[in-house]
N, C-alpha and C positions, 0 to 999 in steps of 0.2 A: 391631898394639904393643897394650899393658896400659895404661891408666893408672892409677895408686895414688892415689888421693884423699884427704888428710888434712885435715880440718877443724882449725882451731886457736885458740881463744880464753885468753888468760891462760897459757898451756903453759910459760913459759920451763925450769921445773924437769925436765918430761918428756922435752922435744924432743931434746936431745943421745942418751940412752939409746935412744928411739925410732929416731933415724934410723940411729944403728947394727946396730939389727937389723932395720930393715927393707931397709938396704942389702945385707945377707948375705944376707936373702930372695931377694932380687934379681936377686944373682947366680948362683943357684941356678934357680932357674925357665928351663922350656926356652922361654919367650917372650922380644921386648923388652919393655921395661917403661920408662914414668916416673914419677916421685914427682910427687904436685902438690901443694904445701901451698898452704891457702888459711887468710890470716891474717883474722880475722871483726873488727875493729875492738878488737885486745886493748893494752893500756896497758902492759902491762910489755916485756920486752926480747924477746918473739915476735916479733917482725918482724925484727929485726936480726940473731937466730939463724936467721931462717928466710934470709935475703937472704946469709951466709955460706957456708951450704950450697947453692944454685943454680947450679948452670954453664948453665945458659941452653937443655940439650939433653935431661940423664936426671931431673934436679931441677930445677923451675919454682917458683916461689912467687907468689902472690896477695897481696896486700895489699886488705880492700876498706876503704871509708874511712869508717865505723863499724860498730859491733857492730849487723849484720843479722838474727842469730839464725843457727841451723845450716841450718835449711832452705835457706838463702838461699846459704850457705855452701858446701851440698853442690848447690845448683843452679848456682853458679860453676864449680864443678869438672864440672859434666855440661856448662856451653857453651866450658869452654876445655880440655876432655880432649882430646890428638892421638890418642890411641888409639883403637883401632875399640870395644872394650870396656872396662869400667874396674872398682875395686874401691872401697868406701865403708870405708875404718877409722879410728877414733879415734887421737890420738895418744897417751892415758893408758895406753895398754899393759894395759887392762884386757882387751881383744881380742889374743889374741897374734898376734904378726904370722907366727910359723912355720906357721899353720894357711893362709894364702894358698896355697900348693903343693897341698894338696887342693880347693881352692875352682877352682882351673886345672885341675887334673887333671880334677873334675865336667864343667868348660864345654868339656872338651878332646873328652869323653866326650857331650855332644850336648845338655846343658842350657844353658839363655838364662838362668838367674838360678840362681844361688845363694846362698841365703839360713844365713845360721850362727845356729843355734838354742839359746840358753843352755838349759846342763843344770843348772847349779849357778853360785848369782849369790854369790859371795865376796866378804867384805865389806862388801856392802850390807846399811841396817838393816833391823830390821822395817816399818819404816814405808814404806820403798822399794819393799821386798819385795810388801807388801799392797797397795799401790797401782799397781804395774807392775799385779800382778792385776786389780786391779778396774779398770784401762784396758782390760786386751785381753777381759776380760768381757763390757766395756759393748760394745766397738767389734764384736766377734763376734755381739753382739744385735741392733746398731742398723743399722748400717754394709751397704747393701745392694751386691750381685754384685760386692763385692771380697776376694780371699782377704788375711787378718791372721792368718796365725798367731802365737799366744802365745811371747811372748819372743822374738819374732825382730828383730835389734836393725838399726841401720843397717849392720853387719859385713856386707857383700853383695858378689856379682860380678854384673855386670847385661853382657849380651852386646849383639851389635851390633845384634838385631832390637830389644830393648826398647831397646836406648840413643837409635837411633834414633824409635823412637815418643814416649821420654819428650820429648826433641827438640820434638818437633812439637806439645804441651803447651804454650798460652801462657797457662796461667793463672797469678792472681797469690797466691790461697791456695793455697799449697802445703804438702800432705803426702805426702811420696815414700813412705812405707813403703805408703800407699794407693793411690798414682798408680801404684807398681810391681805391687802386687798388682791393679790394674785393667787395665791394660796386656796382661796374661795372661803367654804362650808357657810355654815348659817349665821347670819351677821343681822344684828340692829343698831341704830344706832339712837340714844337718848340725847333730847334735846338738857342744856344745862345753861345756866349764868357764870362764867369765867369771874370770879372778883380781882380785886386790886393784889398786886404783888403783898406778902407781911413785911418782909424789911431787902435791902441791896436793891440792886438793880438790873434789867434782864444782860444776858451774855448774847442775844440776835440781835443781828445789826443788819443794817442793806445788805453786804455783801455777803452774808452767812446766807441771807433768804435766794440770794443768786445762784449761788455755787448749791445750793439745795435744788432750788428750780433744773439746772443744767445737769445734774447727777440725775436725778428724776425721770428726766427727759432721755439721756443717753442711756440709760439701764434699763428703761421700758420701753423705749418706741423707737421704728424707724421711720416715722413718718417726714422726719425732716431731709434723710437722705430721700425718698420717693420726692417731697416736693421740689428740693434741690434738683433731682435727674429731670423734673417736668418742665421748672423752670430752664434749665438748662437746652433741654431737647426745644423750647418753646424761642430761647435766645437763638439756637443754632437757626432754626426755620425763618427766623425777623434778620437775621444778620446775611443769609442767602437772597432773601426778599429786597434788603436794604441795597444790597450789591449789583444786585438785576437792575433796580432802579437806578441807581444813580452812573449805573454804565450806559445807561439808556439815554440819562438826561445830559449825561457827561461832565457831571459835577461830583467823581467820587473822591473820597478821602479816606485813606485805610487807617489816619492815625485817631480817627473817633473811635470808629469801630474797634481799634485795639485794646484802647484805654477803656472802654466798656467792658470789653468781654475780659480783660484781665484784671478791673477789679472784683466780677463777678465771679471769676476763677479765686481770686484770694478770699473771699468768700466763703465758698465752698471746700476749698482746702483748709480752713480754720474750724468748719466744723467736721469736717474727718476725721481732723486731728484729736477732738472730743472723743470720739469713738475709739480713736486707735489708744488712745490716756486710759481708757477707762477698759480695755482689751490687755494693755501693758500691765495693769494693776492685777486682772485674772491671771498672766502668765507668770508674772511674779510670784505669787500665791504667798506673801508675806502677812504672817500673823494680825488678825484684828487688834488687837492688843497682847499688853505684857501685864502681869501681876505684880505687884510688889510686897502686896501684902493681903492677907485672906482671915477669915477666921480660922483659928485649930480644927474645927469640926467641921471646915467646908470640903466637898465631895471634891474629887478629881472631875476637870469638867466635861458634861456630857456630849459635848460635842467633838469626834474625833478629831479636826483640824488645832482642835485649841489644845489638846491633852497633853503638848510637850513644852508647851508656849510660856508656862508659868513661872514668873521667876520666885525668890523667897520667899516664904511661907513664915508667918509669926505665930 
């Protein structure tokens, strides 16, 4: 079975059209499928619409107790999927559901992960295109031992082997783009043209992208710490040379040196703080999410760390 995981947040305008199209696609696929909607704490009619579509077997829905974020919603999909493989797709129809058949075809050819790579970003603002380009440029240079191809969205198919590997990762600071690249397996990128949003507005902004970049760096890279160590050593050597030269010239002023070193140390302490923040989140072992409602036929979570955190089921 293939599970299609659809995270939703404030998407009451797009769900009816999406459900109509995804249902047509599922009927033509050569494998049995279920659609698993994840309501990430929406305040509009999203949850009510999803409950109208669910039938407990081929269409199910989960409602999180509040807005935990897209990574948590996708993680809930991983935990509660009944299929041996799954597909992530957004409900806004920027990622055409009709491409799922090509993804399944490549999976049946032996690929474990099928990533969809955006060729064209129709409807995206100049700022969004530039910020996304900057994000991938930074990630490809700072993130270590993780393959993060540019313009690969969350629209992807994950086969049984990488899905089992993801379920074995019990991290609290989760960046699924990086985690999927980190576990490896046979992967292919399929180019596609992203279309305009069907209705509503995007929930992403510059602050969200910046936070995603910081989380990605501190979760998968120690390069910033190494760079800071090298710069610190260079400044230490430079300060010694400066003091010796100033003493010889008779113009030594300790205040300039103190201000420069203190400013640099403040930057370093802030960077170390980011790493400590991630460590603190891991030590606390807080659940990634809580369920408010789920389908009656929904199974117990397949992830051991999630089995005891569900709220009321309907």
